[in-house]
ROVOLUM-682805 format. One record per residue: x, y, z of N, C-alpha, C, CB in turn; residue in three letters. Coordinates in steps of 0.2 Angstrom, whole numbers, plus 5000, padded with zeros to 4 digits. Each point is the difference from the previous one (the first is absolute). Glycine has a CB too. Layout:
residues N
{gudo {X; Y; Z}; {X; Y; Z}; {X; Y; Z}; {X; Y; Z}; "ALA"}
...
END
This chain:
residues 137
{gudo {5004; 4994; 5000}; {4996; 5006; 5000}; {5004; 5006; 5000}; {4991; 4994; 5006}; "SER"}
{gudo {5006; 5012; 4993}; {5004; 5006; 4999}; {5003; 5002; 5007}; {4992; 5004; 4991}; "ASP"}
{gudo {5004; 4995; 5015}; {5002; 5001; 5006}; {5007; 4996; 5002}; {4988; 5002; 5004}; "THR"}
{gudo {5012; 4992; 4994}; {5005; 4995; 5002}; {5006; 5003; 4996}; {4993; 4990; 5002}; "LEU"}
{gudo {5006; 5012; 4991}; {5006; 5002; 4996}; {5003; 5006; 5003}; {4994; 4995; 4990}; "ALA"}
{gudo {5002; 5010; 5012}; {5002; 5006; 5004}; {5004; 4998; 5006}; {4990; 5007; 4995}; "GLN"}
{gudo {5007; 4989; 5009}; {5003; 4998; 5006}; {5007; 4997; 4999}; {4989; 4998; 5005}; "TYR"}
{gudo {5012; 4997; 4990}; {5006; 4997; 4999}; {5005; 5005; 4997}; {4994; 4990; 4998}; "ASN"}
{gudo {5004; 5015; 4998}; {5004; 5005; 4997}; {5003; 5005; 5005}; {4994; 4999; 4990}; "ALA"}
{gudo {5002; 5002; 5015}; {5002; 5005; 5006}; {5005; 4996; 5004}; {4989; 5006; 5000}; "LEU"}
{gudo {5009; 4988; 5001}; {5005; 4995; 5004}; {5007; 5000; 4997}; {4990; 4993; 5004}; "GLY"}
{gudo {5010; 5006; 4990}; {5007; 5001; 4996}; {5003; 5006; 5001}; {4995; 4992; 4992}; "GLU"}
{gudo {5001; 5014; 5007}; {5003; 5006; 5000}; {5003; 5002; 5007}; {4991; 5004; 4992}; "GLN"}
{gudo {5006; 4993; 5013}; {5002; 5001; 5007}; {5006; 4995; 5002}; {4988; 5004; 5003}; "LEU"}
{gudo {5013; 4991; 4992}; {5005; 4995; 5002}; {4998; 4995; 5005}; {5008; 5009; 4997}; "GLY"}
{gudo {4986; 4989; 5003}; {4998; 4995; 5005}; {5000; 4993; 4997}; {4992; 5009; 5005}; "LEU"}
{gudo {5012; 4987; 4998}; {5001; 4993; 4998}; {4993; 4996; 5002}; {5013; 5001; 5001}; "ASP"}
{gudo {4985; 5001; 5005}; {4994; 4997; 5002}; {4995; 5005; 5001}; {5006; 4991; 5006}; "ARG"}
{gudo {4987; 5008; 4993}; {4995; 5005; 5001}; {4995; 4997; 5005}; {5002; 5005; 4988}; "ARG"}
{gudo {4994; 4999; 5015}; {4994; 4997; 5004}; {4995; 4997; 4995}; {5002; 5008; 5010}; "PRO"}
{gudo {4994; 4988; 4993}; {4995; 4997; 4996}; {4994; 5006; 4999}; {5002; 4988; 5004}; "GLN"}
{gudo {4995; 5012; 4990}; {4995; 5005; 4998}; {4993; 4997; 5001}; {5008; 5006; 4992}; "LEU"}
{gudo {4988; 4997; 5013}; {4994; 4997; 5001}; {4994; 5006; 5000}; {5006; 4991; 5007}; "LEU"}
{gudo {4988; 5007; 4991}; {4995; 5004; 5000}; {4996; 4999; 5007}; {4999; 5000; 4987}; "SER"}
{gudo {4999; 5006; 5016}; {4997; 5000; 5007}; {4993; 5003; 5000}; {5012; 4999; 5005}; "CYS"}
{gudo {4983; 4998; 4996}; {4993; 5004; 5000}; {5000; 5004; 5006}; {4994; 4991; 4994}; "PRO"}
{gudo {5003; 5015; 5005}; {4999; 5005; 5005}; {5006; 5004; 5002}; {4993; 4992; 5004}; "GLY"}
{gudo {5012; 5007; 4992}; {5006; 5004; 5001}; {5000; 5007; 4996}; {5007; 4990; 5002}; "LEU"}
{gudo {4994; 5016; 5001}; {5000; 5006; 4997}; {5005; 5002; 4995}; {4994; 5003; 5010}; "ALA"}
{gudo {5012; 4995; 4992}; {5007; 5002; 4997}; {5004; 4994; 5000}; {4999; 5012; 5002}; "VAL"}
{gudo {5006; 4987; 4993}; {5005; 4995; 5000}; {5004; 5001; 5007}; {5001; 4999; 4987}; "PRO"}
{gudo {5001; 4995; 5015}; {5005; 5000; 5006}; {5004; 4994; 5000}; {4991; 5006; 5006}; "MET"}
{gudo {5014; 4994; 4998}; {5005; 4995; 5001}; {4998; 4997; 5007}; {5009; 5005; 4993}; "LEU"}
{gudo {4991; 4988; 5008}; {4998; 4997; 5006}; {5004; 4994; 5001}; {4988; 5005; 4999}; "ALA"}
{gudo {5013; 4993; 5007}; {5003; 4994; 5002}; {5008; 5000; 5001}; {4991; 4995; 4993}; "GLY"}
{gudo {5011; 5003; 5013}; {5007; 5000; 5002}; {5004; 4995; 4997}; {4996; 5006; 5010}; "LEU"}
{gudo {5002; 4988; 4991}; {5004; 4994; 4997}; {5000; 4999; 4993}; {4997; 4995; 5011}; "VAL"}
{gudo {4997; 5005; 4986}; {4999; 5000; 4993}; {4995; 5005; 4998}; {5001; 4988; 5000}; "ARG"}
{gudo {5003; 5018; 4998}; {4996; 5006; 4998}; {4996; 4999; 4994}; {5008; 5007; 5006}; "PRO"}
{gudo {4986; 4996; 4994}; {4996; 5000; 4994}; {4998; 5007; 4998}; {4995; 4988; 5003}; "VAL"}
{gudo {5004; 5013; 4991}; {4997; 5007; 4998}; {4993; 4999; 4998}; {5011; 5004; 4996}; "LEU"}
{gudo {4985; 4999; 5008}; {4992; 5000; 5000}; {4998; 5005; 4995}; {4999; 4995; 5011}; "LEU"}
{gudo {4997; 5004; 4984}; {4996; 5005; 4996}; {4993; 5000; 5001}; {5009; 4998; 4992}; "LEU"}
{gudo {4988; 5007; 5009}; {4993; 5001; 5000}; {4996; 4996; 4994}; {5001; 5011; 5007}; "PRO"}
{gudo {4993; 4987; 4994}; {4997; 4997; 4994}; {4999; 5005; 4995}; {4994; 4992; 5007}; "GLU"}
{gudo {5004; 5015; 4995}; {5000; 5005; 4995}; {5006; 5004; 5000}; {4988; 5001; 5003}; "GLU"}
{gudo {5017; 4996; 4994}; {5007; 5003; 5000}; {5000; 5006; 4996}; {5005; 4989; 5001}; "ARG"}
{gudo {5000; 5015; 5000}; {5001; 5006; 4996}; {5002; 4998; 4993}; {5004; 5006; 5010}; "PRO"}
{gudo {4994; 4999; 4985}; {5001; 4999; 4993}; {5006; 5003; 4998}; {4988; 4998; 4998}; "ALA"}
{gudo {5015; 5000; 4996}; {5005; 5003; 4997}; {5006; 5002; 5004}; {4992; 5004; 4993}; "GLY"}
{gudo {5011; 5002; 5006}; {5006; 5002; 5004}; {4999; 5000; 5007}; {5002; 5007; 4991}; "ALA"}
{gudo {4992; 4994; 5012}; {4999; 5000; 5007}; {5001; 4993; 5003}; {4991; 5009; 4999}; "ALA"}
{gudo {5008; 4986; 4997}; {5001; 4993; 5002}; {5008; 4999; 5000}; {4989; 4996; 4995}; "LEU"}
{gudo {5014; 5006; 5000}; {5008; 5000; 5000}; {5003; 5004; 5006}; {4999; 4999; 4987}; "ARG"}
{gudo {4998; 5007; 5014}; {5003; 5003; 5006}; {4999; 4997; 5006}; {4998; 5010; 4994}; "TYR"}
{gudo {4996; 4987; 5007}; {4998; 4996; 5006}; {5005; 4994; 5001}; {4988; 5004; 4999}; "SER"}
{gudo {5013; 4993; 4996}; {5004; 4994; 5000}; {5007; 5002; 5001}; {4993; 4994; 4992}; "LEU"}
{gudo {5010; 5011; 5005}; {5006; 5003; 5001}; {5001; 5002; 5008}; {5001; 5004; 4988}; "LEU"}
{gudo {4994; 4999; 5015}; {5001; 5002; 5007}; {5000; 4994; 5004}; {4994; 5010; 4998}; "HIS"}
{gudo {5002; 4985; 5001}; {5000; 4994; 5005}; {5006; 4996; 4999}; {4988; 5000; 5000}; "GLU"}
{gudo {5015; 4999; 4994}; {5006; 4996; 4998}; {5006; 5004; 5003}; {4995; 4995; 4990}; "LEU"}
{gudo {5005; 5012; 5010}; {5005; 5004; 5003}; {5000; 4998; 5008}; {4999; 5009; 4991}; "THR"}
{gudo {4995; 4991; 5012}; {5000; 4998; 5007}; {5003; 4993; 5001}; {4990; 5007; 5002}; "HIS"}
{gudo {5008; 4988; 4994}; {5003; 4994; 5000}; {5008; 4999; 4999}; {4989; 4996; 4996}; "TYR"}
{gudo {5013; 5008; 5000}; {5007; 5000; 4998}; {5004; 5003; 5007}; {4998; 5001; 4987}; "ARG"}
{gudo {4999; 5004; 5016}; {5003; 5003; 5006}; {4999; 4996; 5006}; {4998; 5011; 4994}; "ARG"}
{gudo {4998; 4984; 5006}; {4998; 4996; 5006}; {4997; 5004; 5005}; {5010; 4993; 4997}; "ARG"}
{gudo {4986; 5012; 5001}; {4996; 5004; 5005}; {4995; 4996; 5004}; {5001; 5009; 4992}; "ASP"}
{gudo {4997; 4985; 5006}; {4995; 4996; 5004}; {5003; 4998; 5006}; {4995; 4996; 4990}; "ILE"}
{gudo {5012; 5003; 5010}; {5003; 4998; 5007}; {5001; 5006; 5004}; {5006; 4991; 4994}; "PHE"}
{gudo {4995; 5015; 5004}; {5000; 5006; 5004}; {4993; 5001; 5003}; {5009; 5005; 4993}; "ARG"}
{gudo {4986; 4994; 5003}; {4993; 5001; 5002}; {4998; 4995; 5006}; {4997; 5005; 4988}; "LYS"}
{gudo {5005; 4989; 5011}; {4999; 4995; 5005}; {5004; 5001; 5006}; {4998; 4992; 4991}; "THR"}
{gudo {5008; 5010; 5009}; {5003; 5002; 5006}; {4997; 5006; 5004}; {5011; 4996; 4994}; "LEU"}
{gudo {4987; 5009; 5002}; {4996; 5006; 5003}; {4994; 4997; 5003}; {5004; 5008; 4992}; "ALA"}
{gudo {4992; 4987; 5005}; {4994; 4998; 5003}; {5002; 4996; 5007}; {4995; 4999; 4988}; "LEU"}
{gudo {5010; 4997; 5012}; {5002; 4997; 5006}; {5002; 5005; 5006}; {5004; 4990; 4993}; "TRP"}
{gudo {5000; 5015; 5005}; {5002; 5005; 5005}; {4993; 5003; 5003}; {5012; 5002; 4994}; "VAL"}
{gudo {4984; 5000; 5001}; {4993; 5003; 5003}; {4997; 4995; 5004}; {4999; 5007; 4990}; "ARG"}
{gudo {5001; 4987; 5009}; {4996; 4995; 5004}; {5003; 4999; 5007}; {4997; 4994; 4989}; "ALA"}
{gudo {5010; 5006; 5011}; {5003; 5000; 5006}; {5000; 5006; 5004}; {5008; 4992; 4995}; "VAL"}
{gudo {4992; 5014; 5002}; {5000; 5007; 5003}; {4994; 5003; 4999}; {5012; 5001; 4999}; "HIS"}
{gudo {4982; 4996; 5001}; {4993; 5002; 4998}; {4999; 5007; 5004}; {4996; 4988; 4997}; "TRP"}
{gudo {5006; 5012; 5009}; {4999; 5006; 5005}; {5004; 5006; 4998}; {4997; 4991; 5009}; "PHE"}
{gudo {5008; 5009; 4987}; {5004; 5005; 4999}; {4999; 5004; 4994}; {5009; 4994; 5005}; "ASN"}
{gudo {4988; 5012; 4995}; {4998; 5004; 4995}; {5006; 5002; 4995}; {4990; 5005; 5007}; "PRO"}
{gudo {5016; 4996; 4996}; {5006; 5001; 4996}; {5001; 4994; 4995}; {5005; 5007; 5009}; "LEU"}
{gudo {4994; 4987; 4993}; {5001; 4995; 4995}; {4995; 5000; 4995}; {5004; 4993; 5009}; "VAL"}
{gudo {4990; 5008; 4992}; {4995; 5001; 4995}; {5002; 5006; 4995}; {4991; 4995; 5008}; "TRP"}
{gudo {5011; 5010; 4995}; {5002; 5006; 4996}; {5006; 4998; 4995}; {4995; 5008; 5009}; "LEU"}
{gudo {5010; 4989; 4994}; {5006; 4998; 4996}; {4998; 4995; 4995}; {5007; 5001; 5010}; "ALA"}
{gudo {4988; 4994; 4991}; {4998; 4995; 4995}; {4996; 5004; 4994}; {4999; 4991; 5009}; "ALA"}
{gudo {4997; 5014; 4993}; {4997; 5004; 4995}; {5005; 5003; 4995}; {4990; 5002; 5008}; "ARG"}
{gudo {5015; 5001; 4996}; {5005; 5004; 4996}; {5004; 4995; 4995}; {5001; 5009; 5009}; "TRP"}
{gudo {5001; 4985; 4994}; {5003; 4995; 4996}; {4996; 4998; 4994}; {5006; 4996; 5011}; "MET"}
{gudo {4988; 5003; 4990}; {4995; 4998; 4995}; {5000; 5005; 4994}; {4993; 4993; 5008}; "ASP"}
{gudo {5006; 5014; 4994}; {5000; 5005; 4996}; {5007; 5001; 4996}; {4992; 5006; 5007}; "ARG"}
{gudo {5013; 4993; 4996}; {5007; 5000; 4997}; {5001; 4995; 4995}; {5004; 5005; 5010}; "ASP"}
{gudo {4994; 4989; 4992}; {5000; 4994; 4995}; {4996; 5001; 4994}; {5002; 4992; 5010}; "MET"}
{gudo {4992; 5011; 4991}; {4996; 5001; 4994}; {5004; 5006; 4995}; {4989; 4996; 5007}; "GLU"}
{gudo {5013; 5009; 4996}; {5003; 5005; 4996}; {5007; 4998; 4997}; {4995; 5008; 5008}; "LEU"}
{gudo {5008; 4988; 4996}; {5006; 4997; 4997}; {4999; 4995; 4994}; {5006; 5001; 5011}; "SER"}
{gudo {4989; 4995; 4990}; {4997; 4995; 4995}; {4998; 5004; 4993}; {4997; 4992; 5009}; "CYS"}
{gudo {4999; 5014; 4992}; {4998; 5004; 4995}; {5006; 5003; 4996}; {4990; 5002; 5006}; "ASP"}
{gudo {5015; 5000; 4998}; {5006; 5003; 4997}; {5004; 4995; 4996}; {5001; 5008; 5010}; "GLU"}
{gudo {5000; 4986; 4992}; {5003; 4994; 4997}; {4996; 4999; 4993}; {5004; 4995; 5011}; "GLY"}
{gudo {4989; 5005; 4990}; {4996; 4998; 4994}; {5001; 5006; 4995}; {4992; 4993; 5007}; "ALA"}
{gudo {5008; 5013; 4995}; {5001; 5006; 4995}; {5006; 5000; 4997}; {4993; 5006; 5007}; "LEU"}
{gudo {5012; 4991; 4996}; {5007; 5000; 4997}; {5000; 4995; 4993}; {5005; 5002; 5011}; "LYS"}
{gudo {4990; 4993; 4989}; {5000; 4996; 4995}; {4995; 5002; 4994}; {5002; 4991; 5008}; "LEU"}
{gudo {4994; 5015; 4994}; {4996; 5002; 4995}; {5003; 5007; 4996}; {4990; 4995; 5007}; "LEU"}
{gudo {5008; 5006; 4987}; {5002; 5006; 4997}; {4996; 5006; 5003}; {5003; 4994; 4989}; "PRO"}
{gudo {5001; 5012; 5011}; {4997; 5006; 5004}; {4992; 5001; 4997}; {5012; 5005; 5001}; "PRO"}
{gudo {4987; 4994; 4993}; {4993; 5001; 4997}; {4995; 4996; 5003}; {5005; 5004; 4990}; "GLU"}
{gudo {4997; 4991; 5014}; {4995; 4995; 5003}; {4999; 5002; 5008}; {5003; 4991; 4991}; "GLU"}
{gudo {5001; 5013; 5011}; {5000; 5001; 5008}; {4993; 5003; 5002}; {5013; 5002; 4999}; "HIS"}
{gudo {4984; 5002; 4998}; {4994; 5003; 5002}; {4995; 4995; 5000}; {5003; 5011; 4995}; "ALA"}
{gudo {4997; 4984; 5000}; {4995; 4995; 4999}; {5001; 4995; 5006}; {4999; 5002; 4987}; "ALA"}
{gudo {5007; 4997; 5014}; {5001; 4995; 5006}; {4997; 5003; 5006}; {5011; 4996; 4995}; "TYR"}
{gudo {4991; 5011; 5006}; {4997; 5003; 5006}; {4993; 5000; 5001}; {5010; 5007; 4999}; "GLY"}
{gudo {4986; 4994; 4995}; {4993; 5000; 5000}; {4998; 4993; 5002}; {4999; 5009; 4991}; "ARG"}
{gudo {5004; 4985; 5007}; {4998; 4994; 5001}; {5001; 4998; 5008}; {5004; 4997; 4988}; "THR"}
{gudo {5001; 5006; 5015}; {5001; 4999; 5007}; {4995; 5004; 5004}; {5012; 4998; 4998}; "ILE"}
{gudo {4986; 5008; 5000}; {4995; 5004; 5003}; {4993; 4996; 5000}; {5007; 5011; 4997}; "LEU"}
{gudo {4992; 4986; 4997}; {4993; 4997; 4999}; {5000; 4994; 5005}; {5000; 5004; 4988}; "GLU"}
{gudo {5006; 4992; 5012}; {5000; 4994; 5005}; {4999; 5003; 5007}; {5008; 4994; 4992}; "ALA"}
{gudo {4995; 5011; 5010}; {4999; 5003; 5007}; {4993; 5002; 5001}; {5012; 5004; 5000}; "VAL"}
{gudo {4985; 4999; 4995}; {4993; 5002; 5000}; {4995; 4994; 5001}; {5003; 5010; 4993}; "SER"}
{gudo {4999; 4984; 5003}; {4996; 4994; 5001}; {5000; 4997; 5007}; {5002; 4998; 4987}; "ALA"}
{gudo {5004; 5003; 5016}; {5000; 4997; 5007}; {4997; 5005; 5005}; {5011; 4995; 4996}; "LEU"}
{gudo {4989; 5011; 5003}; {4997; 5005; 5005}; {4993; 5002; 4999}; {5012; 5004; 5002}; "THR"}
{gudo {4985; 4995; 4992}; {4993; 5002; 4999}; {4996; 4994; 5001}; {5004; 5009; 4992}; "MET"}
{gudo {4990; 4992; 5011}; {4995; 4994; 5001}; {4999; 4997; 4993}; {4995; 5006; 5010}; "PRO"}
{gudo {5004; 4988; 4990}; {4998; 4996; 4994}; {4994; 5002; 4997}; {5006; 4990; 5005}; "SER"}
{gudo {4994; 5011; 4988}; {4994; 5002; 4996}; {4997; 4994; 4997}; {5005; 5011; 4998}; "ARG"}
{gudo {4997; 4983; 5004}; {4997; 4994; 4998}; {4994; 4998; 5003}; {5011; 4996; 4997}; "ARG"}
{gudo {4984; 5001; 5000}; {4994; 4998; 5004}; {5001; 4995; 5005}; {4993; 5003; 4990}; "PRO"}
END
């Protein structure tokens, strides 16, 4: 399929010898990487189209290449142990924000400058889909 072809091409571009399994997930709003031992890249049933799909896959594969899922898991464990400490929660929030910004920076380095604005719009649409109430029946 076109999705799989884009996925494999991006994996090659990122120099990934191994890639997470690509799965469709009902009810998911945006693509996401999940799983610590055997990461999978989950796509919503209503996946983005065209360049937005490419940018979404690039973003998630960049997280995979950087092994961000391990950092996020560590932050989750630290919050669980130090649940009572607001500074730990704040540090975890900052860490998550910094990981996302760094991931976007890495993805943008692989895209030509004329695609940067479209990539940014795709990321903003994904954030909007996560923060806005669902419009589905």
